[in-house]
CHARMM-style PDB file with segment names, atoms N, HN, CA, C and O in Angstrom:
ATOM      1  N   MET     1     -49.057 -15.148  -6.182  1.00  0.00      PROA
ATOM      2  CA  MET     1     -49.027 -14.462  -7.455  1.00  0.00      PROA
ATOM      3  C   MET     1     -49.063 -12.944  -7.269  1.00  0.00      PROA
ATOM      4  O   MET     1     -48.379 -12.220  -7.991  1.00  0.00      PROA
ATOM      5  N   TYR     2     -49.835 -12.468  -6.330  1.00  0.00      PROA
ATOM      6  HN  TYR     2     -50.391 -13.056  -5.743  1.00  0.00      PROA
ATOM      7  CA  TYR     2     -49.932 -11.027  -6.120  1.00  0.00      PROA
ATOM      8  C   TYR     2     -48.612 -10.435  -5.644  1.00  0.00      PROA
ATOM      9  O   TYR     2     -48.371  -9.238  -5.801  1.00  0.00      PROA
ATOM     10  N   TYR     3     -47.762 -11.268  -5.067  1.00  0.00      PROA
ATOM     11  HN  TYR     3     -47.958 -12.240  -4.940  1.00  0.00      PROA
ATOM     12  CA  TYR     3     -46.428 -10.822  -4.651  1.00  0.00      PROA
ATOM     13  C   TYR     3     -45.657 -10.246  -5.838  1.00  0.00      PROA
ATOM     14  O   TYR     3     -44.947  -9.251  -5.691  1.00  0.00      PROA
ATOM     15  N   ILE     4     -45.789 -10.852  -6.988  1.00  0.00      PROA
ATOM     16  HN  ILE     4     -46.366 -11.660  -7.107  1.00  0.00      PROA
ATOM     17  CA  ILE     4     -45.075 -10.410  -8.194  1.00  0.00      PROA
ATOM     18  C   ILE     4     -45.469  -8.979  -8.547  1.00  0.00      PROA
ATOM     19  O   ILE     4     -44.616  -8.165  -8.900  1.00  0.00      PROA
ATOM     20  N   PHE     5     -46.764  -8.675  -8.452  1.00  0.00      PROA
ATOM     21  HN  PHE     5     -47.457  -9.337  -8.165  1.00  0.00      PROA
ATOM     22  CA  PHE     5     -47.243  -7.347  -8.826  1.00  0.00      PROA
ATOM     23  C   PHE     5     -46.790  -6.266  -7.850  1.00  0.00      PROA
ATOM     24  O   PHE     5     -46.800  -5.084  -8.194  1.00  0.00      PROA
ATOM     25  N   SER     6     -46.401  -6.646  -6.655  1.00  0.00      PROA
ATOM     26  HN  SER     6     -46.393  -7.606  -6.375  1.00  0.00      PROA
ATOM     27  CA  SER     6     -45.954  -5.661  -5.683  1.00  0.00      PROA
ATOM     28  C   SER     6     -44.477  -5.324  -5.837  1.00  0.00      PROA
ATOM     29  O   SER     6     -43.970  -4.423  -5.169  1.00  0.00      PROA
ATOM     30  N   GLN     7     -43.789  -6.042  -6.713  1.00  0.00      PROA
ATOM     31  HN  GLN     7     -44.201  -6.774  -7.256  1.00  0.00      PROA
ATOM     32  CA  GLN     7     -42.353  -5.817  -6.924  1.00  0.00      PROA
ATOM     33  C   GLN     7     -42.131  -4.825  -8.069  1.00  0.00      PROA
ATOM     34  O   GLN     7     -42.850  -4.869  -9.067  1.00  0.00      PROA
ATOM     35  N   PRO     8     -41.147  -3.933  -7.940  1.00  0.00      PROA
ATOM     36  CA  PRO     8     -40.864  -2.997  -9.035  1.00  0.00      PROA
ATOM     37  C   PRO     8     -40.212  -3.688 -10.235  1.00  0.00      PROA
ATOM     38  O   PRO     8     -40.272  -3.180 -11.355  1.00  0.00      PROA
ATOM     39  N   SER     9     -39.589  -4.847 -10.001  1.00  0.00      PROA
ATOM     40  HN  SER     9     -39.540  -5.260  -9.092  1.00  0.00      PROA
ATOM     41  CA  SER     9     -38.966  -5.614 -11.078  1.00  0.00      PROA
ATOM     42  C   SER     9     -38.839  -7.067 -10.636  1.00  0.00      PROA
ATOM     43  O   SER     9     -38.998  -7.393  -9.460  1.00  0.00      PROA
ATOM     44  N   ILE    10     -38.549  -7.935 -11.610  1.00  0.00      PROA
ATOM     45  HN  ILE    10     -38.420  -7.671 -12.565  1.00  0.00      PROA
ATOM     46  CA  ILE    10     -38.302  -9.332 -11.283  1.00  0.00      PROA
ATOM     47  C   ILE    10     -37.001  -9.754 -11.950  1.00  0.00      PROA
ATOM     48  O   ILE    10     -36.602  -9.183 -12.965  1.00  0.00      PROA
ATOM     49  N   ASN    11     -36.346 -10.746 -11.380  1.00  0.00      PROA
ATOM     50  HN  ASN    11     -36.670 -11.209 -10.556  1.00  0.00      PROA
ATOM     51  CA  ASN    11     -35.099 -11.218 -11.979  1.00  0.00      PROA
ATOM     52  C   ASN    11     -35.389 -12.290 -13.022  1.00  0.00      PROA
ATOM     53  O   ASN    11     -36.522 -12.755 -13.145  1.00  0.00      PROA
ATOM     54  N   THR    12     -34.375 -12.675 -13.762  1.00  0.00      PROA
ATOM     55  HN  THR    12     -33.455 -12.298 -13.662  1.00  0.00      PROA
ATOM     56  CA  THR    12     -34.567 -13.626 -14.850  1.00  0.00      PROA
ATOM     57  C   THR    12     -35.011 -15.000 -14.345  1.00  0.00      PROA
ATOM     58  O   THR    12     -35.792 -15.680 -15.011  1.00  0.00      PROA
ATOM     59  N   ASP    13     -34.521 -15.409 -13.182  1.00  0.00      PROA
ATOM     60  HN  ASP    13     -33.887 -14.857 -12.641  1.00  0.00      PROA
ATOM     61  CA  ASP    13     -34.947 -16.698 -12.633  1.00  0.00      PROA
ATOM     62  C   ASP    13     -36.453 -16.708 -12.386  1.00  0.00      PROA
ATOM     63  O   ASP    13     -37.125 -17.696 -12.681  1.00  0.00      PROA
ATOM     64  N   MET    14     -36.975 -15.628 -11.854  1.00  0.00      PROA
ATOM     65  HN  MET    14     -36.429 -14.825 -11.615  1.00  0.00      PROA
ATOM     66  CA  MET    14     -38.408 -15.531 -11.608  1.00  0.00      PROA
ATOM     67  C   MET    14     -39.172 -15.513 -12.925  1.00  0.00      PROA
ATOM     68  O   MET    14     -40.229 -16.135 -13.035  1.00  0.00      PROA
ATOM     69  N   LEU    15     -38.650 -14.809 -13.925  1.00  0.00      PROA
ATOM     70  HN  LEU    15     -37.791 -14.304 -13.836  1.00  0.00      PROA
ATOM     71  CA  LEU    15     -39.315 -14.755 -15.228  1.00  0.00      PROA
ATOM     72  C   LEU    15     -39.340 -16.133 -15.881  1.00  0.00      PROA
ATOM     73  O   LEU    15     -40.321 -16.484 -16.538  1.00  0.00      PROA
ATOM     74  N   ILE    16     -38.289 -16.911 -15.713  1.00  0.00      PROA
ATOM     75  HN  ILE    16     -37.492 -16.626 -15.180  1.00  0.00      PROA
ATOM     76  CA  ILE    16     -38.269 -18.285 -16.229  1.00  0.00      PROA
ATOM     77  C   ILE    16     -39.368 -19.106 -15.551  1.00  0.00      PROA
ATOM     78  O   ILE    16     -40.111 -19.823 -16.221  1.00  0.00      PROA
ATOM     79  N   ARG    17     -39.469 -19.003 -14.239  1.00  0.00      PROA
ATOM     80  HN  ARG    17     -38.866 -18.421 -13.695  1.00  0.00      PROA
ATOM     81  CA  ARG    17     -40.479 -19.766 -13.501  1.00  0.00      PROA
ATOM     82  C   ARG    17     -41.894 -19.372 -13.928  1.00  0.00      PROA
ATOM     83  O   ARG    17     -42.760 -20.230 -14.101  1.00  0.00      PROA
ATOM     84  N   ILE    18     -42.117 -18.073 -14.095  1.00  0.00      PROA
ATOM     85  HN  ILE    18     -41.414 -17.376 -13.955  1.00  0.00      PROA
ATOM     86  CA  ILE    18     -43.434 -17.597 -14.525  1.00  0.00      PROA
ATOM     87  C   ILE    18     -43.726 -18.077 -15.946  1.00  0.00      PROA
ATOM     88  O   ILE    18     -44.840 -18.512 -16.240  1.00  0.00      PROA
ATOM     89  N   SER    19     -42.733 -17.998 -16.820  1.00  0.00      PROA
ATOM     90  HN  SER    19     -41.829 -17.644 -16.582  1.00  0.00      PROA
ATOM     91  CA  SER    19     -42.902 -18.440 -18.206  1.00  0.00      PROA
ATOM     92  C   SER    19     -43.267 -19.916 -18.277  1.00  0.00      PROA
ATOM     93  O   SER    19     -44.150 -20.308 -19.039  1.00  0.00      PROA
ATOM     94  N   LYS    20     -42.589 -20.727 -17.483  1.00  0.00      PROA
ATOM     95  HN  LYS    20     -41.871 -20.408 -16.863  1.00  0.00      PROA
ATOM     96  CA  LYS    20     -42.891 -22.162 -17.470  1.00  0.00      PROA
ATOM     97  C   LYS    20     -44.276 -22.429 -16.895  1.00  0.00      PROA
ATOM     98  O   LYS    20     -45.023 -23.253 -17.423  1.00  0.00      PROA
ATOM     99  N   ALA    21     -44.617 -21.736 -15.818  1.00  0.00      PROA
ATOM    100  HN  ALA    21     -44.010 -21.067 -15.390  1.00  0.00      PROA
ATOM    101  CA  ALA    21     -45.907 -21.948 -15.176  1.00  0.00      PROA
ATOM    102  C   ALA    21     -47.065 -21.558 -16.092  1.00  0.00      PROA
ATOM    103  O   ALA    21     -48.111 -22.207 -16.090  1.00  0.00      PROA
ATOM    104  N   LEU    22     -46.876 -20.508 -16.864  1.00  0.00      PROA
ATOM    105  HN  LEU    22     -46.026 -19.981 -16.865  1.00  0.00      PROA
ATOM    106  CA  LEU    22     -47.942 -20.019 -17.745  1.00  0.00      PROA
ATOM    107  C   LEU    22     -47.801 -20.506 -19.181  1.00  0.00      PROA
ATOM    108  O   LEU    22     -48.617 -20.183 -20.044  1.00  0.00      PROA
ATOM    109  N   ASN    23     -46.744 -21.294 -19.423  1.00  0.00      PROA
ATOM    110  HN  ASN    23     -46.082 -21.556 -18.721  1.00  0.00      PROA
ATOM    111  CA  ASN    23     -46.487 -21.830 -20.761  1.00  0.00      PROA
ATOM    112  C   ASN    23     -46.460 -20.707 -21.809  1.00  0.00      PROA
ATOM    113  O   ASN    23     -47.093 -20.797 -22.861  1.00  0.00      PROA
ATOM    114  N   HSD    24     -45.710 -19.657 -21.488  1.00  0.00      PROA
ATOM    115  HN  HSD    24     -45.196 -19.584 -20.633  1.00  0.00      PROA
ATOM    116  CA  HSD    24     -45.581 -18.504 -22.380  1.00  0.00      PROA
ATOM    117  C   HSD    24     -44.155 -17.994 -22.313  1.00  0.00      PROA
ATOM    118  O   HSD    24     -43.582 -17.894 -21.227  1.00  0.00      PROA
ATOM    119  N   ASP    25     -43.571 -17.669 -23.466  1.00  0.00      PROA
ATOM    120  HN  ASP    25     -44.036 -17.750 -24.348  1.00  0.00      PROA
ATOM    121  CA  ASP    25     -42.189 -17.196 -23.522  1.00  0.00      PROA
ATOM    122  C   ASP    25     -42.149 -15.675 -23.377  1.00  0.00      PROA
ATOM    123  O   ASP    25     -42.209 -14.946 -24.368  1.00  0.00      PROA
ATOM    124  N   PHE    26     -42.047 -15.209 -22.143  1.00  0.00      PROA
ATOM    125  HN  PHE    26     -41.998 -15.801 -21.338  1.00  0.00      PROA
ATOM    126  CA  PHE    26     -41.981 -13.774 -21.895  1.00  0.00      PROA
ATOM    127  C   PHE    26     -40.656 -13.180 -22.359  1.00  0.00      PROA
ATOM    128  O   PHE    26     -40.566 -11.974 -22.590  1.00  0.00      PROA
ATOM    129  N   PHE    27     -39.634 -14.010 -22.497  1.00  0.00      PROA
ATOM    130  HN  PHE    27     -39.707 -14.989 -22.310  1.00  0.00      PROA
ATOM    131  CA  PHE    27     -38.361 -13.528 -23.026  1.00  0.00      PROA
ATOM    132  C   PHE    27     -38.504 -13.135 -24.497  1.00  0.00      PROA
ATOM    133  O   PHE    27     -37.881 -12.171 -24.944  1.00  0.00      PROA
ATOM    134  N   GLN    28     -39.310 -13.867 -25.242  1.00  0.00      PROA
ATOM    135  HN  GLN    28     -39.816 -14.649 -24.879  1.00  0.00      PROA
ATOM    136  CA  GLN    28     -39.586 -13.505 -26.636  1.00  0.00      PROA
ATOM    137  C   GLN    28     -40.318 -12.169 -26.691  1.00  0.00      PROA
ATOM    138  O   GLN    28     -40.005 -11.318 -27.524  1.00  0.00      PROA
ATOM    139  N   ASP    29     -41.288 -11.989 -25.810  1.00  0.00      PROA
ATOM    140  HN  ASP    29     -41.543 -12.680 -25.134  1.00  0.00      PROA
ATOM    141  CA  ASP    29     -42.003 -10.705 -25.752  1.00  0.00      PROA
ATOM    142  C   ASP    29     -41.040  -9.569 -25.454  1.00  0.00      PROA
ATOM    143  O   ASP    29     -41.101  -8.510 -26.080  1.00  0.00      PROA
ATOM    144  N   LEU    30     -40.160  -9.791 -24.503  1.00  0.00      PROA
ATOM    145  HN  LEU    30     -40.111 -10.650 -23.994  1.00  0.00      PROA
ATOM    146  CA  LEU    30     -39.191  -8.773 -24.129  1.00  0.00      PROA
ATOM    147  C   LEU    30     -38.236  -8.480 -25.286  1.00  0.00      PROA
ATOM    148  O   LEU    30     -37.898  -7.323 -25.538  1.00  0.00      PROA
ATOM    149  N   SER    31     -37.810  -9.513 -25.976  1.00  0.00      PROA
ATOM    150  HN  SER    31     -38.085 -10.452 -25.771  1.00  0.00      PROA
ATOM    151  CA  SER    31     -36.911  -9.338 -27.112  1.00  0.00      PROA
ATOM    152  C   SER    31     -37.570  -8.504 -28.214  1.00  0.00      PROA
ATOM    153  O   SER    31     -36.944  -7.610 -28.783  1.00  0.00      PROA
ATOM    154  N   GLN    32     -38.818  -8.801 -28.504  1.00  0.00      PROA
ATOM    155  HN  GLN    32     -39.327  -9.527 -28.041  1.00  0.00      PROA
ATOM    156  CA  GLN    32     -39.535  -8.016 -29.510  1.00  0.00      PROA
ATOM    157  C   GLN    32     -39.682  -6.562 -29.074  1.00  0.00      PROA
ATOM    158  O   GLN    32     -39.525  -5.646 -29.881  1.00  0.00      PROA
ATOM    159  N   TYR    33     -39.980  -6.358 -27.816  1.00  0.00      PROA
ATOM    160  HN  TYR    33     -40.107  -7.101 -27.160  1.00  0.00      PROA
ATOM    161  CA  TYR    33     -40.110  -4.997 -27.283  1.00  0.00      PROA
ATOM    162  C   TYR    33     -38.789  -4.238 -27.400  1.00  0.00      PROA
ATOM    163  O   TYR    33     -38.766  -3.071 -27.790  1.00  0.00      PROA
ATOM    164  N   MET    34     -37.698  -4.910 -27.058  1.00  0.00      PROA
ATOM    165  HN  MET    34     -37.717  -5.858 -26.741  1.00  0.00      PROA
ATOM    166  CA  MET    34     -36.383  -4.260 -27.079  1.00  0.00      PROA
ATOM    167  C   MET    34     -35.896  -3.978 -28.498  1.00  0.00      PROA
ATOM    168  O   MET    34     -35.063  -3.092 -28.689  1.00  0.00      PROA
ATOM    169  N   SER    35     -36.388  -4.699 -29.484  1.00  0.00      PROA
ATOM    170  HN  SER    35     -37.064  -5.419 -29.328  1.00  0.00      PROA
ATOM    171  CA  SER    35     -35.930  -4.487 -30.858  1.00  0.00      PROA
ATOM    172  C   SER    35     -36.682  -3.354 -31.556  1.00  0.00      PROA
ATOM    173  O   SER    35     -36.325  -2.966 -32.668  1.00  0.00      PROA
ATOM    174  N   GLN    36     -37.713  -2.827 -30.914  1.00  0.00      PROA
ATOM    175  HN  GLN    36     -38.003  -3.143 -30.010  1.00  0.00      PROA
ATOM    176  CA  GLN    36     -38.443  -1.699 -31.492  1.00  0.00      PROA
ATOM    177  C   GLN    36     -37.622  -0.423 -31.338  1.00  0.00      PROA
ATOM    178  O   GLN    36     -36.906  -0.256 -30.351  1.00  0.00      PROA
ATOM    179  N   PRO    37     -37.728   0.478 -32.319  1.00  0.00      PROA
ATOM    180  CA  PRO    37     -37.014   1.755 -32.166  1.00  0.00      PROA
ATOM    181  C   PRO    37     -37.587   2.542 -30.990  1.00  0.00      PROA
ATOM    182  O   PRO    37     -38.778   2.439 -30.697  1.00  0.00      PROA
ATOM    183  N   PRO    38     -36.755   3.320 -30.322  1.00  0.00      PROA
ATOM    184  CA  PRO    38     -37.241   4.104 -29.182  1.00  0.00      PROA
ATOM    185  C   PRO    38     -38.247   5.165 -29.628  1.00  0.00      PROA
ATOM    186  O   PRO    38     -38.173   5.702 -30.734  1.00  0.00      PROA
ATOM    187  N   ASN    39     -39.178   5.443 -28.735  1.00  0.00      PROA
ATOM    188  HN  ASN    39     -39.238   5.007 -27.837  1.00  0.00      PROA
ATOM    189  CA  ASN    39     -40.153   6.501 -29.012  1.00  0.00      PROA
ATOM    190  C   ASN    39     -39.478   7.861 -28.837  1.00  0.00      PROA
ATOM    191  O   ASN    39     -38.760   8.092 -27.864  1.00  0.00      PROA
ATOM    192  N   LYS    40     -39.716   8.738 -29.777  1.00  0.00      PROA
ATOM    193  HN  LYS    40     -40.299   8.550 -30.567  1.00  0.00      PROA
ATOM    194  CA  LYS    40     -39.165  10.098 -29.670  1.00  0.00      PROA
ATOM    195  C   LYS    40     -40.220  10.997 -29.047  1.00  0.00      PROA
ATOM    196  O   LYS    40     -41.398  10.910 -29.391  1.00  0.00      PROA
ATOM    197  N   PRO    41     -39.799  11.860 -28.133  1.00  0.00      PROA
ATOM    198  CA  PRO    41     -40.780  12.766 -27.483  1.00  0.00      PROA
ATOM    199  C   PRO    41     -41.344  13.790 -28.439  1.00  0.00      PROA
ATOM    200  OT1 PRO    41     -42.171  14.612 -28.045  1.00  0.00      PROA
TER     201      PRO     41
END
C-alpha cells in the first residue's frame, strides 16, 4: 500500500483496483472534483 503513496500519479487500472479493494468509487470523487470551477488566483 505504501508503494502507491510513493508514486507521483497512478493509472486508471490501479485506481480501479484500489476502488474495488476499498469499496469506494474514486472515479466519482474525481468527476466531482473536475466539475468544479477552477480557482482564480
